[in-house]
Every structure is written in structure tokens, then in C-alpha cells.
N, CA, C and O atoms as a GROMACS GRO file, in nm:
protein
  432
    1MET      N    1 -11.319 -19.266  -4.673
    1MET     CA    2 -11.272 -19.297  -4.808
    1MET      C    3 -11.121 -19.290  -4.813
    1MET      O    4 -11.059 -19.208  -4.746
    2SER      N    5 -11.062 -19.376  -4.892
    2SER     CA    6 -10.917 -19.384  -4.907
    2SER      C    7 -10.867 -19.274  -5.001
    2SER      O    8 -10.931 -19.240  -5.100
    3GLN      N    9 -10.752 -19.221  -4.966
    3GLN     CA   10 -10.687 -19.130  -5.060
    3GLN      C   11 -10.658 -19.206  -5.189
    3GLN      O   12 -10.645 -19.328  -5.188
    4GLN      N   13 -10.649 -19.132  -5.298
    4GLN     CA   14 -10.628 -19.193  -5.429
    4GLN      C   15 -10.506 -19.133  -5.497
    4GLN      O   16 -10.483 -19.012  -5.494
    5ILE      N   17 -10.429 -19.221  -5.558
    5ILE     CA   18 -10.318 -19.180  -5.644
    5ILE      C   19 -10.366 -19.192  -5.789
    5ILE      O   20 -10.427 -19.292  -5.827
    6VAL      N   21 -10.337 -19.090  -5.867
    6VAL     CA   22 -10.361 -19.093  -6.011
    6VAL      C   23 -10.224 -19.079  -6.075
    6VAL      O   24 -10.145 -18.992  -6.039
    7GLN      N   25 -10.198 -19.166  -6.172
    7GLN     CA   26 -10.073 -19.160  -6.248
    7GLN      C   27 -10.109 -19.141  -6.394
    7GLN      O   28 -10.181 -19.222  -6.452
    8ILE      N   29 -10.058 -19.034  -6.453
    8ILE     CA   30 -10.081 -19.005  -6.595
    8ILE      C   31  -9.945 -18.994  -6.662
    8ILE      O   32  -9.860 -18.917  -6.618
    9ASN      N   33  -9.926 -19.069  -6.767
    9ASN     CA   34  -9.803 -19.065  -6.846
    9ASN      C   35  -9.839 -19.052  -6.993
    9ASN      O   36  -9.946 -19.094  -7.036
   10PHE      N   37  -9.748 -18.993  -7.068
   10PHE     CA   38  -9.768 -18.977  -7.213
   10PHE      C   39  -9.635 -18.945  -7.278
   10PHE      O   40  -9.538 -18.908  -7.211
   11ASN      N   41  -9.631 -18.959  -7.409
   11ASN     CA   42  -9.516 -18.915  -7.488
   11ASN      C   43  -9.550 -18.776  -7.544
   11ASN      O   44  -9.666 -18.745  -7.571
   12PHE      N   45  -9.446 -18.695  -7.561
   12PHE     CA   46  -9.467 -18.562  -7.618
   12PHE      C   47  -9.383 -18.547  -7.744
   12PHE      O   48  -9.274 -18.602  -7.755
   13ASP      N   49  -9.438 -18.471  -7.840
   13ASP     CA   50  -9.375 -18.455  -7.970
   13ASP      C   51  -9.353 -18.306  -8.000
   13ASP      O   52  -9.380 -18.259  -8.111
   14ILE      N   53  -9.305 -18.234  -7.899
   14ILE     CA   54  -9.272 -18.092  -7.914
   14ILE      C   55  -9.139 -18.069  -7.843
   14ILE      O   56  -9.088 -18.158  -7.775
   15SER      N   57  -9.084 -17.951  -7.859
   15SER     CA   58  -8.956 -17.922  -7.794
   15SER      C   59  -8.975 -17.916  -7.642
   15SER      O   60  -9.086 -17.900  -7.592
   16LEU      N   61  -8.865 -17.930  -7.571
   16LEU     CA   62  -8.872 -17.920  -7.424
   16LEU      C   63  -8.921 -17.783  -7.381
   16LEU      O   64  -8.995 -17.772  -7.283
   17ALA      N   65  -8.880 -17.679  -7.452
   17ALA     CA   66  -8.926 -17.544  -7.419
   17ALA      C   67  -9.076 -17.530  -7.438
   17ALA      O   68  -9.145 -17.471  -7.355
   18GLU      N   69  -9.127 -17.586  -7.548
   18GLU     CA   70  -9.272 -17.582  -7.571
   18GLU      C   71  -9.347 -17.664  -7.466
   18GLU      O   72  -9.453 -17.624  -7.419
   19TYR      N   73  -9.289 -17.779  -7.429
   19TYR     CA   74  -9.353 -17.862  -7.327
   19TYR      C   75  -9.355 -17.789  -7.192
   19TYR      O   76  -9.456 -17.792  -7.122
   20ALA      N   77  -9.244 -17.724  -7.157
   20ALA     CA   78  -9.238 -17.648  -7.032
   20ALA      C   79  -9.342 -17.537  -7.031
   20ALA      O   80  -9.407 -17.512  -6.929
   21GLN      N   81  -9.359 -17.470  -7.144
   21GLN     CA   82  -9.459 -17.363  -7.155
   21GLN      C   83  -9.600 -17.421  -7.137
   21GLN      O   84  -9.684 -17.360  -7.071
   22MET      N   85  -9.625 -17.538  -7.195
   22MET     CA   86  -9.754 -17.604  -7.180
   22MET      C   87  -9.780 -17.634  -7.032
   22MET      O   88  -9.889 -17.612  -6.980
   23CYS      N   89  -9.678 -17.685  -6.964
   23CYS     CA   90  -9.690 -17.718  -6.822
   23CYS      C   91  -9.718 -17.594  -6.739
   23CYS      O   92  -9.802 -17.596  -6.649
   24GLU      N   93  -9.647 -17.486  -6.768
   24GLU     CA   94  -9.666 -17.361  -6.694
   24GLU      C   95  -9.809 -17.311  -6.704
   24GLU      O   96  -9.862 -17.254  -6.609
   25SER      N   97  -9.872 -17.334  -6.819
   25SER     CA   98 -10.009 -17.284  -6.839
   25SER      C   99 -10.112 -17.362  -6.757
   25SER      O  100 -10.222 -17.311  -6.732
   26VAL      N  101 -10.079 -17.483  -6.715
   26VAL     CA  102 -10.176 -17.562  -6.639
   26VAL      C  103 -10.136 -17.585  -6.494
   26VAL      O  104 -10.213 -17.642  -6.417
   27ALA      N  105 -10.017 -17.541  -6.455
   27ALA     CA  106  -9.970 -17.569  -6.318
   27ALA      C  107 -10.064 -17.510  -6.212
   27ALA      O  108 -10.102 -17.580  -6.119
   28GLN      N  109 -10.101 -17.384  -6.226
   28GLN     CA  110 -10.189 -17.324  -6.125
   28GLN      C  111 -10.330 -17.383  -6.129
   28GLN      O  112 -10.385 -17.412  -6.022
   29PRO      N  113 -10.391 -17.403  -6.246
   29PRO     CA  114 -10.521 -17.470  -6.246
   29PRO      C  115 -10.517 -17.609  -6.182
   29PRO      O  116 -10.611 -17.650  -6.114
   30ILE      N  117 -10.408 -17.682  -6.203
   30ILE     CA  118 -10.394 -17.812  -6.137
   30ILE      C  119 -10.384 -17.791  -5.986
   30ILE      O  120 -10.450 -17.862  -5.910
   31ALA      N  121 -10.302 -17.695  -5.944
   31ALA     CA  122 -10.286 -17.668  -5.801
   31ALA      C  123 -10.419 -17.629  -5.736
   31ALA      O  124 -10.440 -17.656  -5.617
   32ASP      N  125 -10.507 -17.567  -5.811
   32ASP     CA  126 -10.636 -17.522  -5.759
   32ASP      C  127 -10.743 -17.631  -5.760
   32ASP      O  128 -10.856 -17.606  -5.716
   33THR      N  129 -10.711 -17.750  -5.808
   33THR     CA  130 -10.808 -17.859  -5.818
   33THR      C  131 -10.857 -17.901  -5.680
   33THR      O  132 -10.777 -17.929  -5.590
   34LYS      N  133 -10.988 -17.904  -5.665
   34LYS     CA  134 -11.048 -17.944  -5.537
   34LYS      C  135 -11.008 -18.088  -5.503
   34LYS      O  136 -11.020 -18.178  -5.586
   35GLY      N  137 -10.961 -18.106  -5.381
   35GLY     CA  138 -10.926 -18.240  -5.333
   35GLY      C  139 -10.786 -18.285  -5.367
   35GLY      O  140 -10.746 -18.394  -5.325
   36LEU      N  141 -10.709 -18.206  -5.442
   36LEU     CA  142 -10.572 -18.243  -5.476
   36LEU      C  143 -10.479 -18.205  -5.361
   36LEU      O  144 -10.478 -18.089  -5.319
   37ARG      N  145 -10.403 -18.301  -5.311
   37ARG     CA  146 -10.302 -18.274  -5.208
   37ARG      C  147 -10.172 -18.226  -5.272
   37ARG      O  148 -10.113 -18.128  -5.228
   38TRP      N  149 -10.127 -18.298  -5.377
   38TRP     CA  150 -10.004 -18.262  -5.444
   38TRP      C  151  -9.995 -18.332  -5.579
   38TRP      O  152 -10.066 -18.429  -5.608
   39LYS      N  153  -9.904 -18.280  -5.659
   39LYS     CA  154  -9.868 -18.344  -5.786
   39LYS      C  155  -9.716 -18.344  -5.796
   39LYS      O  156  -9.652 -18.243  -5.766
   40VAL      N  157  -9.660 -18.456  -5.838
   40VAL     CA  158  -9.518 -18.464  -5.873
   40VAL      C  159  -9.513 -18.473  -6.025
   40VAL      O  160  -9.574 -18.561  -6.085
   41TRP      N  161  -9.439 -18.382  -6.086
   41TRP     CA  162  -9.426 -18.377  -6.231
   41TRP      C  163  -9.314 -18.472  -6.273
   41TRP      O  164  -9.207 -18.471  -6.213
   42LEU      N  165  -9.339 -18.553  -6.374
   42LEU     CA  166  -9.242 -18.653  -6.420
   42LEU      C  167  -9.187 -18.617  -6.557
   42LEU      O  168  -9.258 -18.562  -6.642
   43MET      N  169  -9.058 -18.650  -6.578
   43MET     CA  170  -8.995 -18.624  -6.708
   43MET      C  171  -8.888 -18.728  -6.734
   43MET      O  172  -8.798 -18.748  -6.653
   44ASN      N  173  -8.900 -18.795  -6.849
   44ASN     CA  174  -8.794 -18.883  -6.900
   44ASN      C  175  -8.756 -18.824  -7.036
   44ASN      O  176  -8.812 -18.861  -7.139
   45GLN      N  177  -8.662 -18.734  -7.031
   45GLN     CA  178  -8.624 -18.660  -7.151
   45GLN      C  179  -8.576 -18.751  -7.264
   45GLN      O  180  -8.610 -18.729  -7.380
   46ALA      N  181  -8.499 -18.853  -7.231
   46ALA     CA  182  -8.444 -18.943  -7.333
   46ALA      C  183  -8.554 -19.016  -7.409
   46ALA      O  184  -8.543 -19.038  -7.530
   47GLU      N  185  -8.660 -19.053  -7.339
   47GLU     CA  186  -8.770 -19.127  -7.403
   47GLU      C  187  -8.883 -19.036  -7.449
   47GLU      O  188  -8.981 -19.081  -7.507
   48ARG      N  189  -8.868 -18.905  -7.421
   48ARG     CA  190  -8.971 -18.806  -7.454
   48ARG      C  191  -9.105 -18.846  -7.391
   48ARG      O  192  -9.211 -18.838  -7.453
   49GLU      N  193  -9.095 -18.889  -7.266
   49GLU     CA  194  -9.212 -18.929  -7.189
   49GLU      C  195  -9.222 -18.840  -7.066
   49GLU      O  196  -9.121 -18.807  -7.003
   50ALA      N  197  -9.343 -18.802  -7.032
   50ALA     CA  198  -9.365 -18.716  -6.917
   50ALA      C  199  -9.499 -18.752  -6.854
   50ALA      O  200  -9.569 -18.842  -6.901
   51GLY      N  201  -9.533 -18.681  -6.749
   51GLY     CA  202  -9.661 -18.703  -6.684
   51GLY      C  203  -9.657 -18.657  -6.541
   51GLY      O  204  -9.584 -18.564  -6.505
   52GLY      N  205  -9.737 -18.724  -6.459
   52GLY     CA  206  -9.743 -18.684  -6.320
   52GLY      C  207  -9.804 -18.790  -6.232
   52GLY      O  208  -9.875 -18.879  -6.279
   53VAL      N  209  -9.776 -18.777  -6.104
   53VAL     CA  210  -9.837 -18.859  -6.001
   53VAL      C  211  -9.907 -18.760  -5.909
   53VAL      O  212  -9.847 -18.663  -5.863
   54TYR      N  213 -10.035 -18.786  -5.882
   54TYR     CA  214 -10.120 -18.695  -5.806
   54TYR      C  215 -10.174 -18.768  -5.683
   54TYR      O  216 -10.203 -18.888  -5.690
   55LEU      N  217 -10.187 -18.698  -5.571
   55LEU     CA  218 -10.254 -18.753  -5.454
   55LEU      C  219 -10.381 -18.672  -5.430
   55LEU      O  220 -10.376 -18.550  -5.413
   56PHE      N  221 -10.494 -18.743  -5.428
   56PHE     CA  222 -10.624 -18.681  -5.402
   56PHE      C  223 -10.677 -18.727  -5.267
   56PHE      O  224 -10.645 -18.836  -5.220
   57ASP      N  225 -10.759 -18.642  -5.206
   57ASP     CA  226 -10.820 -18.674  -5.076
   57ASP      C  227 -10.904 -18.800  -5.081
   57ASP      O  228 -10.912 -18.875  -4.983
   58ASN      N  229 -10.969 -18.824  -5.196
   58ASN     CA  230 -11.061 -18.937  -5.206
   58ASN      C  231 -11.088 -18.969  -5.353
   58ASN      O  232 -11.046 -18.896  -5.443
   59GLU      N  233 -11.159 -19.078  -5.374
   59GLU     CA  234 -11.189 -19.123  -5.510
   59GLU      C  235 -11.276 -19.023  -5.586
   59GLU      O  236 -11.257 -19.003  -5.706
   60ALA      N  237 -11.370 -18.960  -5.517
   60ALA     CA  238 -11.458 -18.864  -5.585
   60ALA      C  239 -11.378 -18.747  -5.643
   60ALA      O  240 -11.403 -18.704  -5.755
   61SER      N  241 -11.282 -18.696  -5.567
   61SER     CA  242 -11.198 -18.586  -5.616
   61SER      C  243 -11.114 -18.631  -5.735
   61SER      O  244 -11.099 -18.557  -5.833
   62ALA      N  245 -11.058 -18.751  -5.727
   62ALA     CA  246 -10.977 -18.804  -5.837
   62ALA      C  247 -11.061 -18.820  -5.963
   62ALA      O  248 -11.018 -18.782  -6.072
   63GLN      N  249 -11.180 -18.877  -5.949
   63GLN     CA  250 -11.267 -18.898  -6.065
   63GLN      C  251 -11.314 -18.766  -6.125
   63GLN      O  252 -11.325 -18.755  -6.247
   64ALA      N  253 -11.341 -18.667  -6.041
   64ALA     CA  254 -11.381 -18.535  -6.092
   64ALA      C  255 -11.267 -18.474  -6.174
   64ALA      O  256 -11.292 -18.414  -6.279
   65PHE      N  257 -11.144 -18.487  -6.126
   65PHE     CA  258 -11.029 -18.436  -6.200
   65PHE      C  259 -11.017 -18.508  -6.334
   65PHE      O  260 -10.997 -18.444  -6.437
   66LEU      N  261 -11.028 -18.640  -6.332
   66LEU     CA  262 -11.014 -18.717  -6.456
   66LEU      C  263 -11.122 -18.684  -6.558
   66LEU      O  264 -11.100 -18.696  -6.678
   67ALA      N  265 -11.240 -18.644  -6.511
   67ALA     CA  266 -11.350 -18.609  -6.600
   67ALA      C  267 -11.349 -18.461  -6.639
   67ALA      O  268 -11.436 -18.416  -6.714
   68GLY      N  269 -11.253 -18.386  -6.588
   68GLY     CA  270 -11.252 -18.242  -6.607
   68GLY      C  271 -11.173 -18.193  -6.728
   68GLY      O  272 -11.120 -18.273  -6.806
   69PRO      N  273 -11.165 -18.061  -6.741
   69PRO     CA  274 -11.105 -18.000  -6.861
   69PRO      C  275 -10.954 -18.018  -6.874
   69PRO      O  276 -10.903 -18.019  -6.986
   70ILE      N  277 -10.882 -18.032  -6.764
   70ILE     CA  278 -10.736 -18.046  -6.774
   70ILE      C  279 -10.700 -18.178  -6.840
   70ILE      O  280 -10.618 -18.181  -6.932
   71VAL      N  281 -10.759 -18.286  -6.794
   71VAL     CA  282 -10.731 -18.418  -6.852
   71VAL      C  283 -10.788 -18.426  -6.993
   71VAL      O  284 -10.728 -18.490  -7.080
   72ALA      N  285 -10.901 -18.361  -7.018
   72ALA     CA  286 -10.956 -18.357  -7.155
   72ALA      C  287 -10.857 -18.287  -7.248
   72ALA      O  288 -10.840 -18.329  -7.363
   73GLY      N  289 -10.792 -18.181  -7.199
   73GLY     CA  290 -10.692 -18.111  -7.280
   73GLY      C  291 -10.573 -18.198  -7.313
   73GLY      O  292 -10.518 -18.190  -7.422
   74VAL      N  293 -10.532 -18.281  -7.217
   74VAL     CA  294 -10.422 -18.376  -7.243
   74VAL      C  295 -10.464 -18.472  -7.353
   74VAL      O  296 -10.389 -18.495  -7.448
   75ALA      N  297 -10.583 -18.526  -7.341
   75ALA     CA  298 -10.632 -18.625  -7.438
   75ALA      C  299 -10.648 -18.566  -7.578
   75ALA      O  300 -10.631 -18.637  -7.677
   76GLU      N  301 -10.680 -18.437  -7.586
   76GLU     CA  302 -10.706 -18.373  -7.714
   76GLU      C  303 -10.581 -18.311  -7.778
   76GLU      O  304 -10.585 -18.271  -7.894
   77SER      N  305 -10.472 -18.303  -7.703
   77SER     CA  306 -10.354 -18.234  -7.754
   77SER      C  307 -10.285 -18.315  -7.864
   77SER      O  308 -10.252 -18.432  -7.842
   78PRO      N  309 -10.263 -18.255  -7.981
   78PRO     CA  310 -10.192 -18.326  -8.087
   78PRO      C  311 -10.043 -18.348  -8.054
   78PRO      O  312  -9.976 -18.428  -8.120
   79ALA      N  313  -9.992 -18.276  -7.953
   79ALA     CA  314  -9.850 -18.288  -7.915
   79ALA      C  315  -9.826 -18.406  -7.821
   79ALA      O  316  -9.711 -18.441  -7.794
   80LEU      N  317  -9.933 -18.468  -7.771
   80LEU     CA  318  -9.921 -18.576  -7.674
   80LEU      C  319  -9.982 -18.704  -7.730
   80LEU      O  320 -10.084 -18.701  -7.798
   81SER      N  321  -9.917 -18.817  -7.700
   81SER     CA  322  -9.967 -18.946  -7.749
   81SER      C  323  -9.937 -19.055  -7.645
   81SER      O  324  -9.870 -19.031  -7.545
   82ASN      N  325  -9.988 -19.173  -7.672
   82ASN     CA  326  -9.967 -19.289  -7.583
   82ASN      C  327 -10.003 -19.255  -7.438
   82ASN      O  328  -9.925 -19.282  -7.346
   83ILE      N  329 -10.119 -19.197  -7.420
   83ILE     CA  330 -10.162 -19.151  -7.287
   83ILE      C  331 -10.207 -19.270  -7.204
   83ILE      O  332 -10.287 -19.353  -7.247
   84SER      N  333 -10.154 -19.277  -7.083
   84SER     CA  334 -10.188 -19.383  -6.989
   84SER      C  335 -10.237 -19.318  -6.860
   84SER      O  336 -10.171 -19.230  -6.805
   85VAL      N  337 -10.354 -19.362  -6.811
   85VAL     CA  338 -10.410 -19.310  -6.686
   85VAL      C  339 -10.438 -19.429  -6.596
   85VAL      O  340 -10.508 -19.523  -6.635
   86LYS      N  341 -10.384 -19.425  -6.475
   86LYS     CA  342 -10.407 -19.532  -6.377
   86LYS      C  343 -10.446 -19.468  -6.244
   86LYS      O  344 -10.399 -19.360  -6.209
   87THR      N  345 -10.533 -19.536  -6.171
   87THR     CA  346 -10.570 -19.490  -6.037
   87THR      C  347 -10.543 -19.601  -5.938
   87THR      O  348 -10.556 -19.720  -5.969
   88PHE      N  349 -10.506 -19.560  -5.818
   88PHE     CA  350 -10.473 -19.655  -5.712
   88PHE      C  351 -10.523 -19.601  -5.578
   88PHE      O  352 -10.520 -19.480  -5.555
   89GLY      N  353 -10.570 -19.690  -5.492
   89GLY     CA  354 -10.592 -19.654  -5.353
   89GLY      C  355 -10.458 -19.651  -5.282
   89GLY      O  356 -10.362 -19.713  -5.327
   90VAL      N  357 -10.453 -19.580  -5.170
   90VAL     CA  358 -10.329 -19.568  -5.093
   90VAL      C  359 -10.332 -19.663  -4.975
   90VAL      O  360 -10.428 -19.665  -4.898
   91MET      N  361 -10.229 -19.742  -4.960
   91MET     CA  362 -10.212 -19.828  -4.843
   91MET      C  363 -10.150 -19.740  -4.734
   91MET      O  364 -10.028 -19.735  -4.719
   92GLN      N  365 -10.235 -19.673  -4.659
   92GLN     CA  366 -10.190 -19.568  -4.568
   92GLN      C  367 -10.095 -19.618  -4.459
   92GLN      O  368  -9.994 -19.553  -4.431
   93ASP      N  369 -10.125 -19.730  -4.397
   93ASP     CA  370 -10.039 -19.778  -4.288
   93ASP      C  371  -9.897 -19.804  -4.336
   93ASP      O  372  -9.801 -19.760  -4.273
   94MET      N  373  -9.883 -19.874  -4.447
   94MET     CA  374  -9.749 -19.903  -4.499
   94MET      C  375  -9.680 -19.777  -4.549
   94MET      O  376  -9.559 -19.761  -4.534
   95THR      N  377  -9.757 -19.686  -4.609
   95THR     CA  378  -9.701 -19.561  -4.660
   95THR      C  379  -9.646 -19.476  -4.547
   95THR      O  380  -9.542 -19.411  -4.563
   96ARG      N  381  -9.715 -19.474  -4.434
   96ARG     CA  382  -9.664 -19.398  -4.318
   96ARG      C  383  -9.530 -19.456  -4.271
   96ARG      O  384  -9.438 -19.381  -4.238
   97ILE      N  385  -9.518 -19.588  -4.268
   97ILE     CA  386  -9.393 -19.652  -4.224
   97ILE      C  387  -9.276 -19.609  -4.313
   97ILE      O  388  -9.165 -19.586  -4.265
   98THR      N  389  -9.302 -19.599  -4.442
   98THR     CA  390  -9.194 -19.564  -4.536
   98THR      C  391  -9.188 -19.413  -4.565
   98THR      O  392  -9.125 -19.370  -4.662
   99ARG      N  393  -9.253 -19.335  -4.481
   99ARG     CA  394  -9.251 -19.189  -4.485
   99ARG      C  395  -9.309 -19.128  -4.612
   99ARG      O  396  -9.265 -19.022  -4.657
  100GLY      N  397  -9.408 -19.194  -4.670
  100GLY     CA  398  -9.475 -19.138  -4.786
  100GLY      C  399  -9.547 -19.009  -4.750
  100GLY      O  400  -9.597 -18.996  -4.638
  101PRO      N  401  -9.553 -18.914  -4.842
  101PRO     CA  402  -9.610 -18.782  -4.811
  101PRO      C  403  -9.762 -18.780  -4.815
  101PRO      O  404  -9.823 -18.718  -4.902
  102ILE      N  405  -9.823 -18.849  -4.719
  102ILE     CA  406  -9.969 -18.849  -4.711
  102ILE      C  407 -10.009 -18.788  -4.577
  102ILE      O  408  -9.928 -18.777  -4.485
  103ALA      N  409 -10.134 -18.750  -4.568
  103ALA     CA  410 -10.190 -18.699  -4.444
  103ALA      C  411 -10.328 -18.759  -4.429
  103ALA      O  412 -10.378 -18.825  -4.520
  104GLU      N  413 -10.389 -18.736  -4.316
  104GLU     CA  414 -10.525 -18.786  -4.298
  104GLU      C  415 -10.614 -18.720  -4.402
  104GLU      O  416 -10.604 -18.599  -4.425
  105PRO      N  417 -10.702 -18.797  -4.466
  105PRO     CA  418 -10.789 -18.740  -4.569
  105PRO      C  419 -10.886 -18.638  -4.511
  105PRO      O  420 -10.930 -18.650  -4.397
  106VAL      N  421 -10.919 -18.539  -4.592
  106VAL     CA  422 -11.019 -18.441  -4.556
  106VAL      C  423 -11.156 -18.500  -4.591
  106VAL      O  424 -11.174 -18.552  -4.702
  107GLN      N  425 -11.249 -18.493  -4.499
  107GLN     CA  426 -11.383 -18.544  -4.526
  107GLN      C  427 -11.458 -18.445  -4.613
  107GLN      O  428 -11.460 -18.325  -4.585
  108VAL      N  429 -11.521 -18.496  -4.720
  108VAL     CA  430 -11.595 -18.410  -4.814
  108VAL      C  431 -11.741 -18.416  -4.780
  108VAL      O  432 -11.823 -18.352  -4.846
   0.00000   0.00000   0.00000
């Protein structure tokens, strides 16, 4: 199975300090997600847009994360709006050439 990238973006309607506190509360649960290799946290302060790019071992891990409580919390938060979720397979050969941070997938 191909590794999967998940990209989640949204606008936030709270202070940067409140947003940082929100992120701190979910950072470790995200890190503990089965099949997650890494997450890069995104911030466009001027546009009040944030989100993340995630690399999962496989599609099943990505879909489990998307169906889980962390993403449900994003969707239910009154402080977040214009939520966009996209998933992509990884073109591993080309990504290796350009030094993308991928590794061989773990078999589940």
C-alpha cells in the first residue's frame, strides 16, 4: 500500500495564544496516532489560516485518523471554519529524488 498524505486547512477565529493552546492539547494525541509518520503544522497568520500536512503509512491509517475524534473535534469547533481535507498518494520514486521525508511503509 502507498503512503498517504493528508492535508487539513481551516480558518481560525480566536487569538493566536488560544489557537496555540488548542494545538498543544492535541499535539501528543496526534503524535500517538497509529500509522502516522509525521505532521507538519501550518500557519498563515495574516490570513488566519492554519492546518497541517500528515504522512501516514497507508490509506487505512489515514482513513482511521480522518474518521477519529481529533478530526471530529476540528469539524465541531466553533473557532474553526472553512475546513478543507484532502488526501493524496505519495509518488515515492520522485519524492526520494527530491529528498522528501518518506521511508519505506510499515506493513500493517
